[in-house]
Backbone as ProteinMPNN parsed JSONL, in Angstrom:
{"seq_chain_A": "XXXXXXXXXXXXXXXXXXXXXXXXXXXXXXXXXXXXXXXXXXXXXXXXXXXXXXXXXXXXXXXXXXXXXXXXXXXXXXXXXXXXXXXXXXXXXXXXXXXXXXXXXXXXXXXXXXXXXXXXXXXXXXXXXXXXXXXXXXXXXXXXXXXXXXXXXXXXXXXXXXXXXXXXXXXXXXXXXXXXXXXX", "coords_chain_A": {"N_chain_A": [[62.987, 101.238, 198.001], [63.898, 100.452, 201.159], [64.024, 101.918, 204.596], [66.807, 101.031, 205.661], [68.614, 100.329, 203.446], [68.329, 102.836, 202.492], [69.035, 104.871, 204.67], [71.923, 104.069, 205.193], [73.256, 105.099, 202.707], [72.696, 107.63, 203.028], [74.371, 107.869, 205.275], [76.966, 107.18, 204.819], [77.166, 108.793, 202.544], [78.086, 111.201, 204.268], [79.754, 110.672, 205.956], [82.091, 111.792, 208.699], [80.008, 114.017, 210.197], [78.14, 114.589, 212.399], [75.717, 112.873, 213.608], [72.186, 113.21, 214.563], [69.942, 110.791, 215.6], [66.424, 109.685, 215.242], [64.566, 107.641, 217.711], [64.395, 104.079, 217.612], [63.152, 101.949, 215.23], [65.102, 103.34, 213.603], [67.333, 104.344, 214.734], [68.281, 101.938, 215.33], [68.602, 100.557, 212.917], [70.841, 102.336, 211.779], [72.535, 102.24, 213.591], [73.397, 99.477, 212.953], [74.355, 99.712, 210.226], [76.295, 101.709, 210.52], [77.962, 102.579, 212.204], [79.334, 105.502, 214.549], [81.25, 107.571, 216.732], [80.332, 109.981, 216.625], [77.915, 109.319, 216.476], [74.446, 110.193, 217.33], [72.342, 108.263, 219.152], [69.263, 108.441, 219.875], [67.503, 107.041, 222.813], [64.451, 105.868, 223.417], [63.039, 108.335, 223.554], [60.597, 109.802, 221.751], [60.367, 111.608, 219.069], [61.607, 113.93, 219.419], [64.632, 114.224, 218.266], [64.63, 116.112, 216.337], [64.825, 118.846, 217.932], [66.614, 117.892, 219.356], [68.791, 117.961, 217.605], [68.362, 120.728, 216.137], [69.173, 122.381, 218.541], [71.96, 121.375, 218.857], [72.848, 122.348, 216.671], [73.269, 125.293, 216.195], [74.128, 125.932, 218.672], [76.659, 125.118, 217.954], [78.426, 126.104, 215.538], [80.148, 125.675, 213.367], [80.222, 122.886, 212.692], [78.423, 120.528, 210.979], [75.531, 119.281, 211.422], [73.313, 116.29, 211.052], [69.891, 115.409, 210.965], [68.199, 112.386, 211.581], [65.443, 111.616, 211.116], [61.845, 109.869, 211.939], [59.026, 109.819, 209.835], [56.794, 109.173, 211.476], [58.244, 109.875, 214.061], [58.845, 113.189, 213.758], [55.717, 113.994, 213.37], [55.083, 113.942, 215.925], [56.087, 115.775, 216.839], [55.719, 117.604, 215.574], [56.429, 121.073, 215.428], [58.566, 121.392, 215.898], [59.895, 121.873, 213.055], [58.843, 124.738, 212.81], [60.246, 126.071, 214.293], [63.123, 125.625, 213.839], [62.679, 126.568, 211.38], [62.328, 129.546, 211.67], [64.663, 129.729, 212.98], [66.776, 129.533, 211.502], [69.253, 127.549, 211.304], [72.047, 127.222, 209.247], [73.746, 125.429, 209.234], [72.117, 122.702, 208.993], [71.079, 119.504, 208.429], [68.602, 118.469, 207.678], [67.021, 114.951, 207.647], [64.572, 113.121, 206.309], [62.694, 109.927, 206.991], [60.035, 108.192, 205.338], [57.991, 106.219, 205.734], [55.042, 105.841, 206.155], [54.438, 104.635, 208.818], [54.322, 103.972, 211.979], [56.719, 102.15, 212.386], [58.412, 100.826, 214.152], [57.1, 100.495, 216.566], [54.307, 98.861, 215.837], [53.858, 98.77, 212.963], [51.9, 100.652, 213.317], [49.569, 103.021, 211.366], [51.019, 105.931, 210.355], [50.055, 110.116, 210.114], [51.537, 110.845, 207.479], [50.602, 110.734, 205.038], [48.421, 112.274, 204.523], [49.11, 114.983, 205.654], [51.61, 116.446, 204.596], [54.551, 116.696, 205.092], [56.915, 117.54, 203.591], [55.755, 119.851, 202.484], [54.745, 121.595, 204.658], [57.552, 121.754, 206.087], [58.387, 123.589, 203.999], [56.876, 125.683, 204.093], [57.764, 126.519, 205.935], [60.017, 128.049, 205.433], [62.241, 126.105, 204.925], [65.049, 124.767, 202.971], [63.792, 122.383, 200.705], [63.44, 119.256, 199.913], [62.244, 116.449, 198.014], [62.326, 112.673, 197.785], [62.189, 109.646, 196.089], [63.758, 107.176, 194.916], [66.941, 105.178, 195.321], [68.615, 106.667, 193.649], [67.938, 108.806, 193.251], [68.344, 109.764, 195.75], [71.034, 109.976, 196.186], [71.638, 111.587, 193.901], [70.293, 114.18, 195.159], [71.619, 114.444, 197.784], [74.233, 114.412, 196.438], [74.013, 117.235, 195.405], [73.063, 119.05, 197.879], [75.365, 119.405, 199.073], [76.412, 122.448, 197.882], [74.93, 123.889, 198.869], [73.542, 126.027, 201.502], [72.013, 125.408, 204.95], [68.425, 126.116, 207.017], [67.82, 122.36, 206.081], [65.396, 120.189, 204.198], [65.386, 116.791, 203.607], [63.006, 114.754, 202.488], [61.938, 111.368, 202.539], [60.357, 109.142, 201.185], [60.064, 106.061, 201.186], [59.583, 101.822, 201.881], [57.47, 100.253, 204.364], [59.643, 97.287, 206.039], [60.655, 94.168, 206.238], [62.779, 93.346, 207.545], [64.515, 93.217, 210.674], [66.66, 95.433, 212.713], [69.56, 94.913, 214.39], [69.618, 95.315, 218.214], [70.659, 98.873, 219.467], [73.619, 98.617, 221.472], [74.916, 100.177, 223.426], [75.184, 101.647, 226.533], [73.196, 104.589, 227.094], [74.55, 106.298, 228.328], [76.86, 106.349, 227.766], [76.81, 106.314, 225.234], [76.158, 109.13, 225.22], [78.419, 110.371, 226.228], [80.696, 110.063, 224.371], [79.577, 111.442, 221.976], [79.741, 114.031, 222.732], [82.259, 113.983, 223.148], [82.726, 113.93, 220.158], [82.686, 116.098, 219.003], [84.072, 117.872, 219.627], [86.769, 117.25, 218.001]], "CA_chain_A": [[63.706, 101.4, 198.884], [63.766, 100.759, 202.828], [64.737, 102.699, 205.338], [67.85, 100.111, 205.82], [69.117, 101.042, 202.257], [68.658, 104.406, 202.621], [70.386, 105.152, 205.941], [73.211, 103.122, 204.669], [73.383, 105.8, 201.662], [73.056, 108.658, 203.648], [75.647, 107.654, 206.422], [78.598, 106.643, 203.891], [78.243, 110.345, 201.707], [77.849, 112.114, 204.914], [81.012, 110.755, 206.587], [82.195, 111.504, 210.416], [79.572, 114.619, 210.462], [77.031, 114.19, 213.516], [74.096, 112.615, 213.264], [71.063, 112.425, 215.679], [68.928, 109.336, 215.503], [65.251, 109.214, 216.055], [64.508, 106.422, 218.276], [63.131, 102.866, 217.296], [64.511, 101.118, 214.005], [65.608, 104.025, 212.731], [68.307, 104.144, 215.476], [69.077, 100.71, 215.034], [69.848, 100.254, 211.225], [71.821, 103.271, 211.547], [73.767, 101.704, 214.245], [74.364, 98.161, 212.501], [75.318, 99.795, 209.277], [77.519, 103.027, 210.058], [78.105, 103.621, 213.892], [80.364, 105.671, 215.053], [81.012, 108.21, 217.79], [79.714, 110.911, 216.068], [76.147, 109.246, 216.168], [73.663, 110.427, 218.976], [71.491, 107.509, 218.926], [67.841, 108.358, 220.6], [66.657, 105.911, 223.157], [63.295, 106.248, 223.878], [62.731, 109.953, 223.409], [60.49, 109.841, 220.641], [59.763, 113.395, 218.465], [62.827, 114.701, 219.941], [66.022, 114.517, 217.738], [64.493, 117.351, 215.799], [64.761, 119.535, 219.044], [67.815, 118.165, 220.016], [69.659, 118.827, 216.828], [68.652, 122.606, 216.321], [69.726, 122.638, 219.717], [73.381, 121.328, 218.601], [73.353, 123.322, 215.552], [72.679, 126.557, 216.892], [75.181, 126.478, 219.674], [77.828, 124.615, 217.251], [77.442, 126.451, 214.118], [80.963, 124.952, 212.815], [79.7, 121.689, 212.111], [77.218, 120.308, 209.916], [74.458, 118.19, 211.767], [72.127, 115.465, 210.332], [68.783, 114.841, 211.798], [68.022, 111.029, 211.041], [64.211, 111.07, 211.659], [60.827, 108.739, 210.45], [57.624, 110.105, 209.886], [56.153, 109.37, 213.042], [58.721, 111.059, 214.98], [58.388, 113.685, 213.016], [54.799, 114.268, 213.585], [55.095, 114.077, 217.436], [56.723, 117.349, 217.42], [55.915, 118.878, 214.226], [56.631, 122.432, 216.012], [60.048, 121.648, 215.799], [60.352, 122.445, 212.449], [58.853, 125.836, 212.465], [61.185, 126.512, 215.302], [63.785, 125.385, 212.785], [62.51, 127.908, 210.074], [62.187, 130.467, 212.382], [66.155, 130.235, 213.213], [67.17, 129.327, 210.044], [70.518, 126.777, 210.582], [72.764, 126.898, 208.07], [74.67, 123.845, 209.411], [71.03, 121.675, 209.604], [70.455, 119.142, 207.226], [67.222, 117.524, 208.401], [66.32, 113.654, 206.608], [62.945, 112.397, 207.369], [62.452, 108.694, 206.191], [58.515, 107.805, 205.656], [56.769, 104.656, 205.356], [53.584, 106.16, 206.363], [53.923, 103.836, 209.907], [54.823, 103.521, 213.123], [57.01, 100.657, 212.016], [58.959, 100.169, 215.389], [55.976, 99.708, 217.322], [53.795, 97.258, 215.305], [53.051, 99.452, 212.074], [50.435, 101.398, 212.785], [49.499, 104.187, 210.131], [50.877, 107.907, 210.686], [49.471, 110.742, 208.7], [52.226, 111.518, 206.755], [49.729, 110.523, 203.798], [47.423, 113.542, 204.713], [49.942, 115.908, 205.939], [52.677, 116.549, 203.666], [55.583, 116.808, 206.065], [57.527, 119.005, 202.784], [55.133, 121.357, 202.668], [55.45, 122.237, 206.117], [58.802, 122.708, 205.808], [58.638, 124.766, 202.774], [55.72, 126.884, 204.507], [58.539, 127.832, 207.394], [60.816, 128.458, 204.467], [63.472, 125.239, 205.082], [64.719, 124.597, 201.82], [63.032, 121.201, 201.305], [63.803, 118.005, 198.175], [61.889, 115.271, 198.12], [62.993, 111.582, 196.843], [61.504, 108.394, 196.272], [65.139, 105.57, 194.518], [68.025, 105.244, 196.013], [69.338, 107.207, 192.66], [67.563, 110.043, 193.423], [68.574, 110.05, 196.994], [72.351, 110.021, 196.026], [71.755, 113.203, 193.145], [70.394, 115.169, 196.039], [72.948, 114.237, 198.85], [75.515, 115.531, 196.121], [73.237, 119.068, 195.176], [72.885, 119.807, 198.836], [76.889, 119.801, 199.019], [76.606, 123.826, 198.053], [73.541, 124.573, 199.393], [73.483, 126.49, 203.425], [70.431, 125.271, 205.392], [68.085, 124.444, 207.211], [67.407, 121.975, 204.091], [64.903, 118.912, 204.615], [65.328, 115.529, 202.355], [61.772, 113.73, 202.612], [63.008, 110.158, 201.581], [60.066, 108.265, 200.641], [60.505, 104.566, 201.944], [58.434, 101.275, 201.922], [58.022, 99.06, 205.338], [60.254, 96.184, 205.568], [60.447, 93.261, 207.581], [64.073, 93.148, 208.281], [65.138, 93.862, 211.462], [67.83, 95.37, 212.775], [69.958, 94.468, 216.099], [69.255, 96.645, 219.475], [71.636, 99.538, 219.915], [73.604, 98.011, 222.622], [75.447, 100.877, 223.86], [74.171, 102.351, 227.521], [72.65, 105.415, 226.579], [75.51, 107.404, 228.728], [78.304, 105.536, 226.738], [76.425, 107.049, 223.752], [76.304, 110.674, 224.997], [79.974, 110.587, 226.218], [81.269, 109.443, 222.873], [78.927, 112.224, 220.932], [80.32, 114.677, 223.263], [83.781, 114.236, 222.889], [83.376, 113.703, 218.637], [82.104, 117.465, 218.73], [85.326, 118.262, 219.975], [87.184, 116.672, 217.471]], "C_chain_A": [[63.289, 100.96, 200.476], [64.434, 101.902, 203.527], [66.348, 102.159, 205.769], [69.005, 101.003, 204.728], [69.73, 102.404, 202.421], [69.439, 105.606, 203.867], [71.954, 104.772, 205.418], [73.698, 104.375, 203.046], [74.154, 106.82, 201.969], [74.256, 108.976, 204.414], [77.018, 107.806, 205.687], [78.909, 108.059, 203.069], [78.328, 111.3, 202.881], [79.36, 112.194, 205.534], [80.768, 111.215, 208.078], [80.748, 112.606, 210.517], [78.372, 113.76, 211.426], [75.899, 113.862, 213.361], [73.299, 112.255, 214.413], [69.942, 111.772, 215.125], [67.345, 109.548, 216.28], [65.287, 108.01, 216.838], [63.845, 105.127, 217.5], [63.95, 102.45, 215.903], [65.324, 102.237, 213.369], [66.993, 103.928, 213.546], [68.984, 102.706, 215.031], [69.286, 100.205, 214.009], [70.927, 101.056, 211.0], [72.92, 102.455, 212.529], [74.5, 99.972, 213.429], [74.555, 98.829, 211.351], [76.223, 101.351, 209.345], [77.68, 103.142, 211.704], [79.705, 103.712, 213.74], [79.904, 106.853, 215.754], [80.426, 109.651, 217.738], [78.157, 110.988, 215.64], [75.713, 109.371, 217.065], [72.002, 109.409, 219.033], [70.077, 108.02, 220.042], [67.877, 107.725, 221.779], [65.527, 106.325, 223.747], [62.85, 107.303, 224.664], [61.775, 110.039, 222.036], [59.797, 111.292, 220.153], [61.006, 114.162, 219.033], [63.816, 115.222, 219.013], [66.036, 115.777, 216.668], [64.801, 118.61, 216.63], [66.151, 119.815, 219.569], [69.112, 118.561, 218.901], [69.714, 119.983, 216.129], [69.323, 122.775, 217.468], [71.755, 122.736, 219.597], [73.683, 122.754, 217.532], [73.465, 124.697, 215.576], [74.147, 126.841, 217.686], [76.906, 126.008, 218.759], [78.243, 124.841, 215.676], [79.056, 126.063, 212.93], [81.233, 123.632, 211.739], [78.393, 121.662, 211.324], [76.442, 119.185, 210.607], [73.671, 117.614, 211.102], [71.128, 115.388, 211.652], [68.398, 113.669, 211.278], [66.507, 110.852, 212.03], [62.886, 110.791, 210.756], [59.339, 109.771, 210.859], [56.413, 110.414, 211.127], [56.744, 110.22, 214.028], [58.161, 112.128, 214.657], [57.21, 114.513, 213.93], [54.437, 114.5, 214.951], [55.384, 115.206, 217.579], [56.973, 117.954, 215.992], [56.374, 120.71, 214.239], [58.017, 122.73, 215.783], [60.196, 122.105, 214.408], [59.837, 123.575, 211.827], [59.487, 126.371, 213.339], [62.606, 126.419, 214.591], [64.153, 126.656, 211.668], [62.862, 128.619, 210.718], [64.084, 131.331, 213.033], [66.728, 129.967, 211.87], [68.852, 128.457, 209.974], [71.16, 126.603, 209.602], [73.467, 125.612, 208.186], [73.607, 122.687, 209.704], [70.726, 121.088, 208.277], [69.481, 117.811, 208.069], [66.598, 116.036, 207.157], [65.415, 112.807, 207.584], [62.608, 111.211, 206.383], [60.949, 108.404, 206.383], [57.991, 107.359, 204.984], [55.736, 104.937, 205.422], [53.608, 105.262, 207.592], [54.716, 104.166, 210.863], [55.488, 102.326, 213.113], [57.332, 100.2, 213.508], [58.129, 99.988, 216.594], [54.598, 99.087, 216.712], [53.436, 98.005, 214.156], [52.222, 100.336, 212.112], [50.397, 102.521, 211.95], [50.088, 105.715, 210.845], [49.563, 108.505, 209.209], [50.044, 111.21, 207.942], [51.302, 111.253, 205.206], [48.905, 111.74, 203.588], [48.076, 114.77, 204.881], [50.86, 115.876, 205.14], [53.598, 117.075, 204.365], [56.561, 118.232, 205.225], [57.094, 120.009, 202.896], [54.741, 122.131, 204.036], [56.158, 122.411, 206.084], [59.089, 123.712, 204.562], [57.722, 125.855, 203.558], [56.812, 127.968, 205.542], [59.469, 128.076, 206.446], [62.425, 127.696, 204.684], [63.358, 124.892, 203.353], [64.554, 122.584, 201.748], [62.956, 120.652, 199.335], [62.842, 116.862, 198.933], [62.291, 113.715, 197.14], [62.459, 110.157, 197.12], [62.591, 106.95, 195.818], [66.047, 106.269, 195.326], [69.207, 106.412, 194.825], [69.216, 108.703, 192.728], [68.09, 110.615, 195.079], [70.404, 110.494, 196.923], [72.488, 111.41, 194.999], [71.357, 114.028, 193.938], [71.057, 115.183, 197.395], [74.025, 115.147, 198.056], [75.108, 117.054, 196.116], [73.43, 119.758, 196.448], [74.203, 119.952, 199.082], [76.909, 121.688, 199.276], [75.594, 124.147, 198.188], [73.607, 124.755, 201.625], [72.16, 126.193, 203.881], [69.858, 126.299, 205.809], [67.464, 123.717, 205.838], [66.848, 120.472, 204.874], [64.905, 117.999, 203.502], [64.281, 114.83, 202.999], [62.313, 112.704, 201.718], [61.782, 109.177, 201.767], [61.152, 106.656, 200.527], [59.644, 103.447, 201.481], [59.096, 100.478, 203.015], [58.79, 97.938, 204.917], [60.407, 95.43, 207.005], [61.569, 92.773, 208.202], [63.943, 94.342, 209.604], [66.126, 94.022, 212.206], [68.343, 95.351, 214.628], [69.635, 95.898, 217.048], [70.311, 97.462, 219.092], [72.61, 99.186, 221.294], [74.687, 98.982, 223.65], [74.78, 101.681, 225.251], [74.829, 103.766, 227.04], [74.255, 106.315, 227.356], [76.474, 107.323, 228.292], [77.826, 106.505, 225.616], [76.689, 108.748, 223.655], [77.628, 111.099, 225.084], [80.721, 110.532, 225.077], [80.606, 110.621, 221.744], [79.721, 113.083, 221.315], [81.51, 115.028, 222.806], [84.252, 114.394, 221.191], [83.362, 115.285, 218.192], [83.363, 118.123, 219.187], [87.011, 117.941, 219.161], [87.313, 117.479, 215.909]], "O_chain_A": [[62.156, 101.283, 200.834], [65.261, 102.665, 203.027], [67.08, 103.035, 206.231], [69.834, 101.876, 204.983], [70.857, 102.895, 202.469], [70.072, 106.661, 203.823], [72.927, 105.527, 205.423], [74.748, 104.061, 202.485], [75.314, 107.127, 201.695], [74.973, 109.972, 204.314], [77.958, 108.512, 206.052], [80.023, 108.532, 202.846], [78.696, 112.415, 202.511], [80.043, 113.212, 205.647], [79.683, 111.123, 208.652], [79.95, 111.91, 211.146], [77.887, 112.649, 211.212], [75.042, 114.642, 212.945], [73.534, 111.291, 215.142], [69.157, 112.227, 214.294], [67.13, 109.566, 217.492], [66.217, 107.26, 216.54], [62.818, 105.267, 216.835], [65.142, 102.644, 215.665], [66.231, 101.928, 212.595], [67.875, 103.351, 212.91], [70.071, 102.56, 214.472], [70.155, 99.335, 213.954], [71.848, 100.746, 210.244], [74.034, 102.128, 212.122], [75.655, 99.546, 213.408], [75.656, 98.324, 211.13], [76.684, 101.939, 208.367], [77.321, 104.216, 212.187], [80.645, 103.028, 213.336], [78.755, 107.289, 215.679], [80.118, 110.315, 218.728], [77.455, 111.796, 215.032], [76.261, 108.808, 218.013], [70.861, 109.864, 218.96], [70.29, 107.733, 221.22], [69.06, 107.978, 222.006], [65.607, 107.179, 224.63], [62.452, 107.362, 225.827], [62.441, 110.445, 221.084], [58.912, 111.907, 220.748], [60.965, 115.367, 218.787], [63.954, 116.436, 218.869], [67.05, 116.326, 216.236], [65.077, 119.575, 215.917], [66.735, 120.826, 219.962], [70.108, 119.229, 219.183], [70.733, 120.374, 215.561], [70.299, 123.509, 217.316], [72.543, 123.597, 219.987], [74.421, 123.735, 217.626], [73.924, 125.149, 214.527], [75.004, 127.68, 217.409], [77.997, 126.532, 218.982], [78.35, 123.962, 214.82], [78.91, 126.232, 211.719], [81.896, 123.404, 210.727], [77.573, 122.557, 211.122], [76.797, 118.051, 210.287], [73.079, 118.358, 210.32], [71.4, 115.331, 212.851], [68.142, 113.881, 210.093], [66.363, 110.288, 213.115], [62.667, 111.122, 209.59], [58.898, 110.22, 211.917], [55.637, 111.304, 211.474], [56.149, 111.058, 214.707], [57.023, 112.323, 215.083], [57.436, 115.329, 214.823], [53.488, 115.251, 215.177], [54.916, 115.791, 218.556], [57.934, 118.52, 215.472], [56.577, 121.4, 213.24], [58.558, 123.812, 215.556], [60.879, 123.125, 214.497], [60.062, 123.762, 210.631], [59.322, 127.587, 213.243], [63.316, 127.379, 214.89], [65.138, 127.299, 211.305], [64.088, 128.674, 210.63], [64.513, 132.452, 213.305], [67.244, 131.002, 211.448], [69.583, 128.574, 208.991], [70.811, 125.645, 208.912], [73.698, 124.867, 207.234], [73.929, 121.783, 210.475], [70.299, 121.686, 207.29], [69.678, 116.777, 208.706], [65.937, 116.19, 206.131], [65.401, 112.248, 208.681], [62.304, 111.404, 205.206], [60.548, 108.361, 207.546], [57.523, 107.697, 203.897], [55.047, 104.275, 204.645], [52.454, 104.835, 207.649], [55.819, 104.655, 210.619], [55.0, 101.392, 213.75], [56.648, 99.332, 214.051], [58.536, 99.332, 217.554], [53.773, 98.874, 217.6], [52.206, 98.0, 214.195], [51.757, 100.857, 211.099], [51.503, 103.052, 211.848], [49.524, 106.37, 211.721], [48.873, 108.065, 208.29], [49.476, 112.137, 207.366], [51.739, 111.908, 204.26], [48.744, 112.166, 202.444], [47.617, 115.713, 204.236], [50.958, 114.687, 204.838], [53.508, 118.301, 204.293], [56.859, 119.328, 205.698], [57.666, 121.025, 203.291], [54.485, 123.333, 204.108], [56.235, 123.637, 205.996], [60.054, 124.466, 204.431], [58.122, 127.017, 203.479], [56.845, 129.166, 205.822], [60.178, 128.794, 207.15], [63.491, 128.31, 204.651], [62.358, 124.776, 202.645], [65.06, 121.763, 202.514], [62.672, 121.165, 198.253], [62.794, 116.558, 200.125], [62.503, 113.767, 195.929], [62.343, 109.658, 198.24], [62.329, 105.835, 196.269], [66.045, 107.392, 195.83], [70.318, 106.817, 195.167], [70.03, 109.568, 192.406], [68.15, 111.805, 195.389], [70.856, 111.342, 197.691], [73.358, 112.241, 195.26], [71.971, 115.075, 193.731], [70.879, 116.2, 198.065], [74.582, 116.15, 198.502], [75.74, 117.933, 196.702], [73.882, 120.902, 196.417], [74.308, 121.11, 199.486], [77.244, 122.239, 200.324], [75.228, 124.97, 197.349], [73.676, 123.955, 202.558], [71.193, 126.664, 203.282], [70.244, 127.402, 205.423], [66.869, 124.233, 204.892], [67.443, 119.817, 205.73], [64.435, 118.393, 202.435], [64.548, 114.273, 204.064], [62.891, 112.846, 200.641], [62.049, 108.26, 202.543], [62.257, 106.335, 200.087], [58.824, 103.813, 200.639], [60.258, 100.078, 203.086], [58.763, 97.537, 203.754], [60.343, 95.767, 208.187], [61.554, 91.989, 209.15], [63.577, 95.515, 209.67], [66.713, 92.999, 212.56], [67.733, 95.647, 215.655], [69.477, 97.07, 216.706], [71.081, 96.907, 218.308], [72.106, 99.653, 222.316], [75.213, 98.421, 224.611], [73.797, 102.377, 224.998], [75.974, 104.118, 226.757], [74.941, 106.948, 226.554], [77.203, 108.312, 228.355], [78.549, 107.412, 225.203], [77.125, 109.441, 222.736], [78.102, 111.953, 224.336], [81.63, 111.361, 225.105], [81.16, 110.674, 220.646], [80.646, 113.269, 220.524], [81.822, 116.064, 222.218], [85.36, 114.739, 220.781], [83.943, 115.667, 217.176], [83.377, 119.307, 218.849], [88.102, 118.296, 219.609], [87.854, 116.908, 214.962]]}, "name": "protein", "num_of_chains": 1, "seq": "XXXXXXXXXXXXXXXXXXXXXXXXXXXXXXXXXXXXXXXXXXXXXXXXXXXXXXXXXXXXXXXXXXXXXXXXXXXXXXXXXXXXXXXXXXXXXXXXXXXXXXXXXXXXXXXXXXXXXXXXXXXXXXXXXXXXXXXXXXXXXXXXXXXXXXXXXXXXXXXXXXXXXXXXXXXXXXXXXXXXXXXX"}
């Protein structure tokens, strides 16, 4: 399974819930397969999706927030898992798409093969799941519906040669439409 396929599965299952999407190919894939006002695309802020998602979840407890992160992004801000584990937002679901590379910047390897991201999350008492296939991903998304967060799903994916189009929404418009969607 490649990132774009996994993103499409998750985005369709979670409906209109807000998504904070890490920068790079991850945001581009989400934009191409499931654009909506409640998607916040990180443009040029590597590693911060988890911190922004945490802040939003703590401030808006009536909505469920999804963070779409890559292994490279999360490794750049690994401390966010500790902060999420300490604050324990019940309305936060962190989906980490792990292909072992910084694919958006040329495919340099990450250290996700040496640092078990799901193990770090578990050590902070985040409810953690790991999936490798489309059917496992669909089953886990169904399973977590009855579980309070914080939750992390580590989705093991393959690298891809396919590149999605760039997000062509101005950053201020991304922010405005996202903030307006929070009031609906």
